[in-house]
C-alpha positions in Angstrom: 72.6 73.4 -123.5 73.6 75.2 -120.2 73.4 78.7 -119.5 75.5 80.3 -116.2 72.9 82.6 -114.3 73.4 84.6 -111.6 70.5 83.3 -109.6 68.6 80.3 -110.4 65.3 82.4 -110.4 64.3 85.5 -112.8 63.1 89.0 -111.6 59.6 88.8 -112.5 58.5 92.4 -111.8 60.8 95.0 -113.2 59.8 98.3 -114.9 63.0 99.8 -115.0 65.1 97.5 -117.2 63.4 98.5 -120.2 59.4 99.2 -121.2 56.8 98.1 -119.4 56.8 95.1 -117.4 59.3 93.1 -117.9 61.2 89.9 -116.6 64.9 89.9 -116.3 67.4 87.0 -116.7 70.9 88.3 -114.8 73.5 86.6 -116.6 76.7 85.6 -114.8 79.9 86.6 -116.0 81.4 90.0 -117.4 85.1 91.2 -117.6 83.9 94.4 -118.6 85.0 95.7 -115.2 83.1 99.1 -115.4 84.6 101.3 -112.3 81.5 101.7 -110.6 79.0 98.7 -111.5 75.7 98.7 -110.7 76.2 94.3 -110.6 79.6 93.3 -109.8 78.5 90.3 -108.1 77.5 89.2 -111.6 81.4 90.0 -112.7 83.0 86.1 -111.9 82.6 83.7 -114.7 82.7 80.9 -112.1 80.0 82.1 -109.6 76.2 82.0 -110.2 74.4 79.0 -111.3 74.3 76.7 -114.2 70.4 75.8 -115.8 69.6 74.0 -118.4 68.4 76.2 -121.6 65.0 74.7 -121.3 64.8 75.0 -117.4 65.0 78.8 -117.9 62.6 78.6 -121.2 59.9 77.0 -118.8 60.4 79.9 -116.5 59.6 82.5 -119.5 56.6 79.9 -120.8 55.0 80.7 -116.8 55.2 84.6 -117.4 51.4 86.3 -117.4 51.8 89.9 -117.3 55.3 91.1 -118.6 55.8 92.8 -122.0 59.0 91.2 -122.6 62.4 90.1 -121.6 65.3 91.8 -120.6 68.7 90.4 -120.8 71.2 91.8 -118.1 74.0 90.7 -116.2 77.1 90.4 -116.1 77.3 90.9 -119.8 74.9 88.4 -122.0 76.6 88.4 -125.0 79.5 86.4 -123.4 77.1 83.5 -123.3 75.8 84.7 -127.0 74.8 81.2 -128.2 72.0 80.3 -125.2 70.9 83.7 -124.9 70.2 83.8 -128.6 67.9 80.3 -127.8 66.3 82.3 -124.9 65.7 85.2 -127.0 64.2 83.5 -129.6 61.9 81.2 -127.9 60.5 84.7 -126.2 60.1 86.0 -129.5 58.0 83.2 -130.4 55.8 83.6 -127.1 55.2 87.4 -128.4 57.2 89.2 -125.9 59.8 91.8 -126.6 63.8 91.4 -126.0 65.7 94.2 -124.3 69.8 93.5 -123.8 72.5 95.1 -122.0 76.2 95.0 -122.8 79.3 96.8 -122.2 80.4 96.0 -125.8 79.3 98.3 -128.5 76.6 97.5 -131.4 79.1 97.8 -134.3 81.4 95.3 -132.6 78.9 92.9 -131.8 78.2 93.0 -135.7 81.6 91.8 -136.2 81.4 88.1 -134.6 78.9 85.5 -135.8 77.8 84.3 -132.3 76.9 87.7 -131.2 75.3 88.9 -134.3 72.9 86.0 -134.3 72.1 86.9 -131.0 70.9 90.4 -132.0 68.7 89.3 -134.6 66.2 88.4 -131.7 66.8 91.6 -129.8 64.8 94.4 -130.3 66.2 96.8 -128.1 70.1 97.3 -127.1 71.5 99.2 -124.4 75.0 99.0 -125.6 78.5 100.7 -124.4 80.3 100.4 -120.7 79.0 102.2 -117.6 80.9 105.1 -117.2 81.2 106.7 -113.6 82.1 109.9 -114.6 78.8 110.2 -116.7 76.6 108.5 -114.4 72.8 110.4 -114.5 69.8 109.5 -112.5 68.1 111.5 -115.1 68.2 109.5 -118.3 66.1 106.6 -119.0 66.9 102.9 -118.8 70.6 103.2 -118.7 73.3 104.6 -116.0 75.4 106.8 -118.0 75.3 109.2 -120.5 78.0 107.3 -123.1 75.4 104.5 -123.4 72.9 104.3 -126.2 69.4 103.0 -126.9 69.5 100.8 -129.8 66.4 100.1 -132.5 68.4 96.3 -133.4 66.1 95.7 -136.1 65.8 98.8 -137.8 69.9 99.1 -137.4 70.2 95.7 -138.9 68.0 96.6 -141.6 69.8 100.1 -142.2 73.3 98.5 -141.8 73.6 101.4 -139.6 73.2 102.0 -135.7 69.6 103.8 -135.1 69.2 104.9 -131.7 65.8 105.5 -130.4 65.4 109.2 -129.7 62.6 109.1 -127.6 64.9 107.4 -124.7 67.1 110.6 -125.2 65.0 112.9 -123.4 66.1 113.6 -119.7 63.6 112.9 -116.9 63.0 116.1 -115.0 63.7 115.0 -111.1 60.5 114.3 -109.0 59.6 117.4 -107.1 58.9 116.1 -103.6 55.2 115.5 -102.4 53.9 118.4 -99.7 52.4 116.6 -97.0 49.6 118.8 -95.0 
């Protein structure tokens, strides 16, 4: 099975794409077209690189210090089958899995392929980026409309369960005083 990524390599040292030290997999392809998107170069479904899923699995297997992986992009849910295989493999290795999507969690549950991918995700950041709701004082998301969801708990309880600790706004950093 092949997967289309924005880059043939994964980012192995992110601390902003989920909690802990993360490896980020940038999916290529997204049709949400959010105004002010952080990664507009990942929108085209024809660009990027095609990789065998097994090649990507090897990259994940070679990780050493990471707490988990993050599926981002583009939107990983446009390639739900291949991403499910990647997420399942990461879970087997003991890594946690975060994913970002412009879709709403409730809508992902309506499609068997996207619902299957959810089975291997620990935390989902859902909802389109909204430029008018952009904030630099919130954790792990770009706009205040986006939710950070505990996926296993949500699937078990059959309702959307947000992770409250991420709802607190971050205080702006004070400038350092140099003497």
